[in-house]
C-alpha positions in Angstrom: -59.0 48.6 -65.1 -60.7 45.3 -63.9 -60.1 44.8 -60.0 -58.9 41.5 -57.8 -60.6 40.8 -55.2 -59.6 39.0 -52.1 -61.1 36.8 -49.9 -60.7 36.6 -46.8 -61.3 34.0 -43.8 -60.8 33.4 -40.3 -57.3 32.9 -39.5 -56.1 33.7 -42.8 -52.1 34.6 -43.1 -51.6 37.9 -43.8 -48.2 37.9 -44.9 -48.7 35.5 -47.7 -50.3 38.1 -49.7 -48.8 41.2 -48.4 -46.6 41.6 -51.6 -49.6 40.6 -53.9 -51.4 43.2 -52.5 -48.2 45.7 -52.8 -47.7 44.6 -56.5 -51.3 45.8 -56.7 -51.3 48.7 -55.1 -48.1 49.8 -56.8 -49.8 49.5 -59.9 -52.6 51.0 -58.9 -55.3 47.8 -59.8 -58.2 47.9 -57.3 -59.0 45.3 -55.0 -62.0 44.4 -52.9 -61.6 42.6 -50.0 -64.7 39.8 -49.3 -65.6 37.9 -46.4 -69.0 36.0 -45.3 -70.2 39.1 -43.4 -68.9 42.6 -43.2 -67.6 41.6 -39.7 -64.0 42.0 -38.9 -61.9 38.7 -40.4 -58.9 38.0 -37.8 -55.9 37.2 -39.5 -53.9 34.4 -37.7 -51.0 37.1 -36.4 -54.1 39.2 -34.6 -54.6 41.3 -37.5 -58.9 42.5 -38.0 -59.6 43.4 -41.3 -63.1 44.5 -42.6 -64.4 43.2 -45.5 -65.0 46.1 -48.4 -68.4 43.7 -49.2 -69.8 40.4 -48.8 -69.7 37.5 -51.2 -73.3 37.7 -52.1 -72.6 40.9 -53.7 -70.3 40.0 -55.9 -70.2 41.8 -59.5 -68.5 39.0 -61.2 -67.8 41.4 -64.5 -65.8 43.9 -62.3 -62.8 41.5 -61.6 -60.8 39.6 -63.4 -58.7 37.8 -60.9 -59.2 36.2 -57.3 -56.6 36.0 -54.5 -56.8 33.1 -52.0 -54.3 33.3 -48.7 -53.3 30.6 -46.5 -54.7 30.1 -42.9 -53.9 28.6 -39.7 -57.0 26.2 -40.0 -59.1 26.4 -42.9 -61.4 23.4 -42.4 -64.2 25.7 -41.8 -63.8 27.4 -44.9 -63.6 24.3 -47.2 -66.5 23.0 -46.3 -68.7 26.4 -46.2 -70.7 25.9 -49.8 -70.9 29.6 -50.1 -67.7 30.3 -50.0 -66.9 27.3 -52.7 -69.7 29.1 -55.0 -67.8 31.9 -54.7 -64.6 30.6 -56.1 -66.2 28.5 -58.8 -67.7 31.8 -59.9 -63.8 32.8 -61.0 -62.8 29.7 -63.4 -61.3 31.0 -66.1 -60.1 33.7 -64.7 -56.7 34.7 -62.5 -57.1 33.2 -59.3 -53.5 33.0 -56.7 -53.6 30.7 -54.3 -50.6 30.0 -51.6 -50.0 27.9 -48.6 -53.5 25.9 -47.7 -55.7 27.8 -50.2 -55.5 25.7 -52.9 -57.2 23.2 -51.0 -60.4 25.4 -51.8 -59.5 24.9 -55.6 -59.4 21.2 -55.3 -63.1 21.2 -53.4 -64.3 23.7 -56.3 -63.5 21.4 -59.0 -61.2 23.6 -60.4 -58.0 21.6 -60.4 -59.0 19.0 -61.5 -56.2 17.5 -63.6 -53.9 20.2 -62.8 -51.1 20.4 -61.0 -50.9 22.2 -57.9 -49.2 22.8 -54.9 -50.8 23.4 -51.1 -48.5 23.8 -48.3 -49.6 20.5 -46.5 -48.4 16.9 -46.4 -50.4 14.5 -48.6 -50.6 12.3 -46.3 -52.8 14.7 -43.9 -54.7 15.6 -46.6 -56.1 11.9 -46.9 -56.9 11.7 -43.3 -59.2 15.0 -43.7 -61.2 13.0 -46.7 -59.1 14.1 -49.6 -59.0 11.3 -52.2 -56.0 9.9 -54.2 -57.8 10.9 -57.4 -58.1 14.6 -56.1 -54.8 15.1 -55.2 -52.6 13.2 -58.4 -51.1 16.6 -59.4 -50.2 17.9 -56.4 -46.4 18.9 -56.7 -44.0 17.9 -54.0 -42.5 20.7 -51.4 -38.7 20.5 -53.0 -40.4 21.3 -56.8 -42.3 24.1 -55.6 -39.2 25.8 -54.2 -38.1 26.4 -57.2 -40.7 28.1 -58.4 -44.3 28.5 -57.8 -47.0 26.4 -59.7 -48.7 27.9 -63.0 -51.0 25.8 -64.6 -53.4 27.8 -66.9 -54.8 30.7 -65.4 -54.5 29.4 -62.0 -51.1 29.9 -59.6 -50.3 28.3 -56.5 -47.5 27.8 -54.1 -46.4 27.4 -50.3 -45.9 29.8 -48.3 -42.5 30.4 -48.1 -42.0 31.3 -51.6 -45.0 33.8 -51.3 -42.8 36.4 -53.3 -42.2 34.6 -56.5 -45.8 34.0 -56.1 -46.5 37.6 -55.5 -44.2 38.3 -58.7 -45.8 35.4 -61.0 -49.1 36.6 -59.9 -48.5 40.5 -60.8 -47.6 39.1 -64.4 -50.4 37.0 -64.6 -52.7 40.0 -63.8 -50.4 42.1 -66.3 -48.1 43.9 -63.9 -44.6 43.3 -64.3 -42.4 44.5 -61.6 -39.1 43.8 -61.3 -37.9 41.1 -58.6 -35.5 43.2 -57.2 -37.9 45.4 -55.8 -38.8 42.7 -53.1 -35.0 41.6 -52.7 -35.2 39.2 -55.5 -32.1 39.0 -57.9 
């Protein structure tokens, strides 16, 4: 069975990926946590995680998917070319990005012309230097509350939809867990 890569970065949001990780664990699908280094990465809620490996040691053939959590502040991560290059390697593999993390996919060029949702207002993104063409297909919050945005091999969502996003990501990698397992009818 191929693995799922989990990319963590400073101030990542643990709760947003907790259900996705549980789904993978229930199916006994192996994961590898990646970081820029093997030093502890601190989540926005204070949890410290030591990555299993660094982004420089990826054996891409061992993976069929990637999970990108949101973060309190993702600016340094978005601007890190090593991280962007790591993400680009997953083109055409299943990618789940939640909250602010879809901006990593925009920066990597993986969302060009594809609908997506990011947990931030468009106006704020313009202030951060994103262009209208970068954000043309960005879906509004209200539309995303009904369900995560699936486009080909990529699924994006706002943080509040983390359970539905995780269930949909699971299905994309061949794991069909009943929604009621996580309190959804």
